[in-house]
C-alpha angles and dihedrals in degrees: 000000000000114000095004119106114228094200136025134193110249137168121244128194110207130194116251138033102261113108117241121241121246105259096026111155119248116214127199128189089247097041131027094202096047097147151306134266116241099182143344143195132194113240114183109299096348138059122233118208140179115221140169106236131193115252092249091059107035099089110131111250092028121136122240137167127230121181089344093306125118117244140181125221120233132186115241139279094045114226132199089248096055102042111356088250131098115214126151109205098204131046114246 
């Protein structure tokens, strides 16, 4: 797969207020091993996470599952318009 990335860093909003462990597995309806969580933070009544997702599962708006909790995929950086949360994934 020359020139095509197999995984991409994406944001995920996850139901619930428990933080997600580094390395937690991300599942997608099309792929059980869709990705892995790199970090997370609790924000009000949801949890925000960064995760590397497989190319077949990284579409923004897609539904995933992490630790039995439903999540939604977002493109980074998050903006107030897309998720009501401002988080820049990379240092400038």
